[in-house]
C-alpha positions as CSV (number, residue, x, y, z in Angstrom):
1,S,0.0,0.0,0.0
2,L,0.9,3.7,-0.3
3,A,1.3,4.0,3.5
4,S,3.7,1.1,3.8
5,L,5.8,2.4,0.9
6,S,6.1,5.7,2.7
7,Y,7.1,4.0,5.9
8,L,9.8,2.0,4.2
9,D,11.0,5.2,2.4
10,L,11.3,7.0,5.8
11,N,13.2,4.2,7.4
12,L,15.6,4.1,4.4
13,H,16.3,7.8,4.7
14,R,16.9,7.5,8.5
15,L,19.3,4.6,7.9
16,Q,21.2,6.5,5.3
17,A,21.6,9.5,7.6
18,L,23.0,7.3,10.4
19,S,25.2,5.2,8.3
20,L,29.0,5.8,8.4
21,H,29.4,4.7,4.8
22,A,29.7,7.4,2.2
23,D,28.0,5.2,-0.5
24,V,25.1,3.6,1.2
25,L,23.0,2.4,-1.7
26,P,23.5,2.4,-5.5
27,Q,21.8,5.4,-7.0
28,Y,19.8,3.3,-9.4
29,K,18.7,0.4,-7.2
30,Q,16.9,0.9,-3.9
31,E,15.8,-2.7,-3.1
32,A,18.1,-5.0,-1.2
33,P,20.1,-7.3,-3.4
34,K,20.1,-11.0,-2.9
35,T,23.1,-12.0,-0.8
36,P,24.3,-15.3,0.7
37,P,23.1,-16.0,4.3
38,H,26.4,-15.2,5.9
39,I,26.9,-11.9,4.1
40,I,26.0,-8.7,5.8
41,L,24.7,-5.7,3.9
42,H,27.0,-2.7,4.6
43,Y,23.9,-0.4,5.0
44,S,21.8,-2.7,7.2
45,A,20.6,-1.6,10.6
46,F,23.0,-4.0,12.4
47,K,26.0,-2.8,10.5
48,T,25.1,0.8,11.1
49,I,24.9,0.3,14.9
50,W,28.1,-1.8,14.9
51,D,29.9,1.0,13.0
52,W,28.9,3.5,15.6
53,I,30.1,1.2,18.4
54,I,33.5,0.9,16.6
55,L,33.5,4.7,16.2
56,I,33.1,5.2,20.0
57,L,35.7,2.7,20.8
58,T,38.1,4.4,18.3
59,G,37.6,7.6,20.3
60,Y,38.4,5.7,23.5
61,T,41.6,4.3,21.8
62,A,42.7,7.7,20.6
63,V,42.5,9.0,24.2
64,M,43.7,6.1,26.3
65,V,46.6,4.7,24.2
66,P,48.9,7.8,24.5
67,F,47.9,8.1,28.1
68,N,48.8,4.5,29.0
69,V,52.1,4.7,27.1
70,A,53.1,8.1,28.6
71,F,52.1,7.3,32.2
72,K,53.3,3.6,31.9
73,F,50.2,1.7,33.0
74,K,51.5,-1.7,32.4
75,T,51.6,-3.6,35.7
76,M,49.1,-6.0,37.2
77,D,48.2,-3.2,39.7
78,D,46.5,-1.4,36.7
79,V,44.4,-4.5,35.9
80,S,41.3,-2.4,35.1
81,F,43.1,-0.7,32.2
82,I,44.3,-4.1,30.9
83,V,40.9,-5.7,31.1
84,T,39.2,-2.8,29.4
85,D,41.8,-2.7,26.6
86,S,41.5,-6.4,26.2
87,I,37.7,-6.2,25.7
88,V,38.2,-3.4,23.2
89,D,40.8,-5.6,21.3
90,V,38.3,-8.4,21.2
91,I,35.6,-6.2,19.8
92,F,38.0,-4.9,17.1
93,F,38.9,-8.5,16.3
94,I,35.2,-9.3,15.8
95,D,35.0,-6.3,13.5
96,I,37.8,-7.8,11.4
97,V,35.8,-11.0,11.1
98,L,32.6,-9.0,10.1
99,N,34.6,-7.1,7.5
100,F,35.3,-10.4,5.7
101,H,31.5,-10.9,5.5
102,T,30.3,-7.3,4.6
103,T,29.3,-6.1,1.2
104,F,30.8,-3.0,-0.3
105,V,30.0,-0.7,-3.2
106,G,32.0,-1.5,-6.4
107,P,33.5,1.0,-8.8
108,N,30.4,1.1,-10.9
109,G,28.0,1.7,-8.0
110,E,26.9,-1.9,-7.7
111,V,26.7,-3.8,-4.3
112,I,29.4,-6.5,-4.3
113,S,28.1,-9.5,-2.3
114,D,30.4,-12.3,-3.7
115,P,32.3,-13.7,-0.6
116,S,35.6,-14.3,-2.5
117,I,35.6,-10.8,-3.9
118,I,34.8,-9.3,-0.5
119,R,37.7,-11.2,1.1
120,V,40.2,-10.2,-1.5
121,N,39.1,-6.6,-1.4
122,Y,39.5,-6.4,2.4
123,L,42.9,-8.3,2.4
124,K,44.2,-5.8,-0.2
125,G,42.8,-2.8,1.8
126,W,42.7,-2.3,5.6
127,F,43.2,-5.8,6.9
128,V,46.9,-5.5,7.9
129,I,46.3,-2.1,9.6
130,D,43.2,-3.4,11.4
131,L,45.1,-6.6,12.5
132,L,48.1,-4.7,13.9
133,S,45.7,-2.3,15.8
134,C,44.0,-5.1,17.7
135,L,47.0,-7.2,18.9
136,P,46.9,-7.5,22.8
137,Y,50.1,-5.5,23.5
138,D,49.0,-4.8,27.1
139,V,48.7,-8.5,27.8
140,F,52.1,-9.2,26.4
141,N,53.5,-6.4,28.5
142,A,51.7,-7.2,31.8
143,F,52.8,-10.9,32.0
144,Q,56.5,-10.3,31.4
145,P,58.6,-11.6,34.3
146,E,60.4,-9.1,36.4
147,S,63.8,-10.2,35.0
148,T,62.8,-9.3,31.4
149,D,65.0,-6.8,29.7
150,G,63.6,-3.3,29.9
151,G,64.1,-2.8,26.2
152,I,61.5,-5.4,25.5
153,S,59.0,-3.7,27.8
154,S,59.7,-0.4,26.1
155,L,59.1,-2.0,22.7
156,F,55.7,-3.3,23.7
157,S,54.8,0.1,25.1
158,A,55.8,1.7,21.9
159,L,53.9,-0.8,19.8
160,K,50.7,0.2,21.6
161,V,50.8,3.4,19.6
162,V,50.1,1.3,16.5
163,R,46.5,1.2,17.8
164,L,46.1,4.8,16.8
165,L,45.9,3.5,13.3
166,R,42.3,2.8,14.2
167,I,41.7,6.5,13.7
168,G,41.8,5.7,9.9
169,R,38.4,4.1,10.4
170,V,37.0,7.4,11.5
171,A,38.6,9.3,8.7
172,R,37.1,7.0,6.0
173,K,33.6,7.0,7.5
174,V,32.8,10.4,8.9
175,D,33.8,12.5,5.9
176,Q,30.2,12.6,4.7
177,Y,29.2,14.6,7.9
178,L,31.6,17.4,7.2
179,E,28.9,19.2,5.1
180,Y,26.8,19.8,8.3
181,G,27.9,22.8,10.4
182,A,27.0,21.3,13.8
183,A,28.8,18.0,13.0
184,L,31.9,19.9,11.7
185,L,32.0,22.0,14.9
186,I,31.8,18.9,17.2
187,L,34.6,17.2,15.2
188,M,36.8,20.3,15.4
189,I,36.3,20.6,19.1
190,F,37.0,16.9,19.6
191,G,40.1,17.2,17.4
192,F,41.3,20.3,19.4
193,V,40.9,18.6,22.8
194,L,42.5,15.4,21.4
195,L,45.5,17.3,20.2
196,A,46.0,19.0,23.6
197,H,45.7,15.5,25.2
198,W,48.4,14.0,22.9
199,M,50.6,17.0,23.6
200,A,50.1,16.6,27.3
201,C,51.3,13.0,27.1
202,V,54.3,14.0,25.1
203,W,55.1,16.8,27.6
204,Y,55.0,14.4,30.5
205,T,57.2,11.8,28.6
206,I,59.8,14.5,27.9
207,G,59.9,15.4,31.6
208,L,60.5,11.8,32.6
209,R,63.2,11.4,30.0
210,D,65.1,14.3,31.5
211,L,64.8,12.7,34.9
212,D,66.3,9.5,33.5
213,L,69.2,11.6,32.2
214,E,69.6,13.0,35.8
215,I,68.5,16.5,34.8
216,W,66.9,17.8,38.0
217,Y,65.7,21.3,36.9
218,G,62.9,20.3,34.5
219,W,59.2,21.0,35.0
220,I,58.5,17.8,36.9
221,P,61.0,18.5,39.7
222,R,59.7,22.0,40.0
223,L,56.1,20.7,40.2
224,A,57.2,18.3,42.9
225,N,59.1,21.1,44.8
226,D,55.9,23.1,44.8
227,S,53.7,20.2,46.0
228,L,55.8,17.5,47.7
229,E,58.9,19.4,48.8
230,P,61.5,16.7,48.1
231,K,64.9,17.1,49.6
232,N,67.4,14.9,47.7
233,W,66.9,14.2,44.0
234,T,68.9,11.2,42.9
235,K,68.5,8.6,40.2
236,N,67.6,6.0,42.8
237,T,65.0,8.1,44.8
238,Y,63.3,10.3,42.3
239,Q,60.6,7.7,41.5
240,S,59.3,8.0,45.0
241,L,59.3,11.8,44.9
242,L,57.4,12.2,41.7
243,P,53.9,13.9,41.9
244,D,51.0,11.4,41.5
245,K,49.9,10.7,37.9
246,S,46.6,12.5,38.2
247,M,48.4,15.7,39.3
248,A,51.0,15.3,36.6
249,Y,48.5,14.8,33.9
250,L,46.3,17.7,34.9
251,T,49.3,19.9,35.0
252,S,50.4,18.7,31.6
253,L,47.0,19.3,30.1
254,Y,46.7,22.7,31.7
255,F,50.1,23.7,30.2
256,T,49.3,22.4,26.6
257,L,45.8,24.0,26.6
258,S,47.2,27.4,27.8
259,L,49.9,27.0,25.1
260,L,47.4,26.3,22.4
261,T,44.9,29.0,23.4
262,S,47.4,31.7,24.3
263,V,51.2,32.0,24.9
264,G,51.1,30.3,28.3
265,F,51.1,32.0,31.7
266,G,54.6,31.2,32.8
267,N,53.8,29.2,35.9
268,I,54.5,26.0,33.9
269,A,57.4,26.5,31.5
270,P,60.1,24.7,29.7
271,Y,63.5,24.6,31.4
272,T,65.6,21.9,29.8
273,E,66.8,21.6,26.3
274,G,64.4,18.8,25.5
275,E,61.4,20.6,26.9
276,K,62.2,23.8,25.0
277,A,62.6,21.8,21.7
278,V,59.2,20.2,22.3
279,V,57.5,23.5,23.1
280,V,58.9,25.0,19.9
281,V,57.2,22.2,18.0
282,F,54.0,22.7,19.9
283,M,53.9,26.4,19.2
284,L,54.5,25.8,15.5
285,L,51.5,23.4,15.5
């Protein structure tokens, strides 16, 4: 009937608006093509909801991976972070499996539902990046014995940054929303805050590096002097004298936001050569 056709049309438009795929349906064919039972249509309601879940988890990854690497959450005392990241890794692995069974739009605008073509297309495309981004680096790092070489531990911490490749998923799916002013504003705000967060993690990492080099006049010792009043800074005792991680992160974020929005207020400033070099890069950005 006419009413049922209008209802289906309305649902189709809603689905197209929510979908994270630029090419939702072929222009010349609105009815669903016949597909094998194990193949998922890329514009179906299930795939649309799943893509939004992946998008949210990608945002979580973009925030938490640099934070965990910079602040070195890698021991069993930080089990909540490890469990959460492991769950996220499992979901991203399931997404890889689903991508092997999801249709895509071909070069001529047709919906490709042949399983062999879908597999080849995904293997030639984003499969390697998606696989590298969901490996359980936290689990590898957490279960290392205490006698393990520190270089291996540092390697696993650095490899966790590979997870940021998941941001490529966002870049290839949200570009269709850039034509809407409100969506563009939200994306710009999120991008600005994310940049400040990444810079804060780098700022803290540089401060720790200077301490490892026994440079005791950087921004972290000065922060500790203001809050904890340590007496003897040495290579063996500075770990116990460091400000707690929440205080260090808030101070780092405060500094990078003040640097991005103005020229800084001077209460947190670069002192060592490494800190000044990083701030020069930040200011150029």
